[in-house]
C-alpha positions in Angstrom: 46.6 45.4 -16.7 44.2 47.3 -19.1 40.7 48.1 -18.6 40.2 45.3 -22.0 42.1 42.7 -19.8 40.0 43.4 -16.5 36.7 43.0 -18.7 37.8 39.9 -20.1 38.7 38.3 -16.9 35.5 39.2 -15.3 33.9 37.6 -18.3 36.1 34.8 -17.8 35.7 34.3 -14.3 31.7 34.8 -15.0 31.9 31.8 -16.9 34.2 29.7 -15.2 31.9 30.1 -12.2 28.7 29.2 -14.5 30.5 26.3 -15.5 31.3 25.1 -11.9 27.9 25.9 -10.6 26.0 23.9 -13.4 28.6 21.4 -12.8 27.8 20.7 -9.3 24.0 21.0 -10.0 24.4 17.9 -12.2 26.0 16.1 -9.8 23.2 15.1 -7.8 21.8 13.4 -10.9 25.0 11.6 -11.7 25.0 10.4 -8.3 21.5 9.1 -8.5 22.7 7.2 -11.9 24.9 5.3 -10.0 22.9 4.1 -7.3 21.8 0.6 -8.5 18.0 0.5 -9.6 17.5 -2.9 -7.0 19.6 -3.1 -4.0 20.5 -6.6 -2.8 19.4 -8.2 0.6 20.2 -11.8 2.1 17.0 -12.7 0.9 17.5 -11.2 -3.1 16.6 -8.2 -4.7 14.4 -5.2 -2.8 13.0 -3.0 -5.2 10.8 0.0 -3.9 7.9 1.9 -5.6 6.8 5.3 -5.4 5.6 4.9 -2.2 8.4 3.5 -0.8 6.9 -0.2 0.0 8.9 -3.0 -0.8 8.1 -5.4 -3.1 8.4 -9.1 -1.6 8.6 -12.3 -2.5 6.1 -15.0 -1.4 8.1 -18.0 -0.2 8.9 -16.6 3.1 5.4 -16.4 4.0 3.9 -18.8 2.5 4.7 -22.5 1.5 2.7 -22.2 -1.8 0.2 -20.3 -3.8 -2.6 -22.8 -3.8 -5.6 -20.3 -4.4 -3.5 -17.4 -4.7 -2.0 -15.3 -1.7 -2.8 -12.1 0.5 -0.2 -10.7 2.7 -1.3 -7.6 4.7 1.5 -5.7 6.5 0.5 -3.6 9.0 3.4 -2.0 9.6 4.0 -0.8 6.2 0.3 -0.4 5.4 0.1 -2.4 2.4 -1.3 -5.3 1.1 0.5 -8.1 -1.4 -1.2 -10.2 -3.5 0.1 -13.1 -5.6 -1.9 -15.3 -7.9 -1.6 -19.1 -8.1 -0.2 -19.2 -11.3 2.5 -16.3 -10.6 1.5 -14.4 -13.0 0.0 -11.2 -10.9 1.3 -9.6 -8.2 -0.1 -6.4 -6.6 1.0 -3.9 -3.9 -1.8 -1.6 -2.3 -2.0 0.8 0.1 -4.5 0.0 2.9 -5.7 1.5 5.9 -5.0 -0.8 9.1 -7.0 -1.0 12.7 -6.7 2.0 14.9 -5.0 -0.1 17.9 -2.8 -3.3 18.3 -5.9 -4.5 20.4 -8.1 -4.1 17.6 -5.4 -6.0 15.1 -5.5 -9.4 14.8 -2.5 -11.0 12.8 -1.8 -14.3 11.9 -3.4 -16.8 9.2 -7.2 -16.7 7.8 -8.7 -17.2 4.4 -11.5 -16.0 2.0 -14.7 -17.3 2.8 -17.2 -15.1 1.1 -16.8 -12.7 -2.0 -19.3 -9.5 -1.9 -20.2 -7.0 -4.3 -21.9 -3.8 -2.7 -21.6 -5.2 0.8 -24.3 -4.5 3.6 -22.5 -2.9 7.0 -23.4 -3.5 10.4 -21.5 -2.3 13.4 -20.2 -5.3 15.6 -21.5 -5.3 19.1 -17.6 -3.9 20.2 -18.5 -0.7 17.7 -21.8 -0.5 19.1 -20.5 0.2 22.8 -17.9 2.7 21.5 -19.9 4.3 19.1 -23.7 4.3 19.9 -24.6 6.8 17.9 -23.9 4.8 14.8 -26.6 3.3 12.3 -27.9 -0.3 13.3 -27.5 -1.2 9.2 -26.2 0.2 6.0 -27.2 -1.2 2.9 -24.9 -2.1 0.2 -24.2 0.6 -2.5 -25.2 3.2 -0.3 -22.4 6.3 -0.2 -22.1 6.4 3.2 -21.4 1.9 3.3 -18.1 2.4 5.2 -17.1 -1.2 3.4 -17.1 0.4 0.1 -17.9 -1.2 -3.1 -16.4 -4.8 -2.8 -15.6 -7.1 0.2 -13.7 -10.0 0.9 -14.9 -11.9 4.2 -12.2 -13.5 5.9 -12.7 -16.9 8.3 -12.3 -14.7 11.7 -15.8 -13.6 12.3 -16.4 -9.5 11.9 -13.0 -9.3 9.8 -12.9 -8.0 6.3 -10.9 -6.7 3.1 -13.0 -4.1 1.7 -13.0 -0.8 -0.4 -14.1 2.5 1.2 -15.4 5.7 0.0 -13.1 7.8 2.5 -10.0 7.8 1.1 -8.5 9.9 3.6 -8.4 6.7 5.6 -6.0 4.5 3.2 -2.0 4.7 4.8 -3.2 5.6 7.9 -4.4 3.7 11.5 -8.1 4.1 10.9 -10.4 1.1 11.2 -11.8 -1.1 13.7 -10.2 -4.2 12.8 -10.3 -4.4 9.1 -8.4 -3.9 6.2 -9.3 -1.1 3.8 -8.4 -0.2 0.3 -9.3 2.4 -2.1 -12.7 1.3 -4.1 -10.9 0.9 -7.6 -8.0 -1.4 -5.5 -10.6 -3.5 -4.2 -11.9 -3.9 -7.6 -8.6 -4.9 -9.2 -8.0 -7.4 -6.5 -11.7 -9.0 -6.4 -12.2 -10.9 -9.5 -8.4 -12.1 -8.7 -9.2 -13.9 -5.5 -11.1 -16.9 -4.5 -13.2 -18.4 -1.7 -10.2 -20.3 -0.3 -7.4 -17.4 -1.2 -4.7 -17.7 1.7 -4.4 -14.4 3.8 -1.5 -13.8 6.4 -1.7 -10.8 8.7 1.5 -9.6 10.1 
C-alpha cells in the first residue's frame, strides 16, 4: 500500500468515525421524538409540565366545579385550580406544612379574601417561637402572608403569598399553603367566597 493510499484510508477512516459519532449523538434526539407527548393512564392522558407536576382532571376530586375548585397536593407540593366554567386551569408550586402533625387534609372552602392581609401568630406558633412578633401589618415586607390571602373555613389556615421565595417547593410552613406572590395574585381574582378546597 503506497503512502497516498494510506493517507486516503486514514482520511476515510476519520470521516467514517466522525459520521458514526454524529449519528450516535443524534440518537437521543430521535429517541425523544419517538416518545409520545402525552402518556396514557387508566384515567386518560397524563401530561407533565417542566417542574414534573402532573396536570390533573377535576372529576376524581370534586362532584362539580360550583364556585371553582382548588386541589392542594401536599406530596407533589402543588396547587391546582379549575374555574367554574372550566375556562381556566392553573397549576402552581407551593410550600406545604413542615410536618404531618401540622398538615390538615380534607375538604374546606374559601370564606374570606384579603388583599395585604395582616398576620398574627397562632397560639401554637407562639409556644414554639416566643420571639416572634405579636402582629405584622398587611403590606409589611416581612409579613409571612405576602400580598394576598384566601382564608379557609378551618381556623388559622390560609392559602397565601410569601415574600420568602425560598419556601416554595418545600416543607416550610406552620400549616398554611404558600404561593409565590405573583401566583396568588393570579389566583386571587379567579376565586370566590365559597370556592371548594381539597387538601390531599
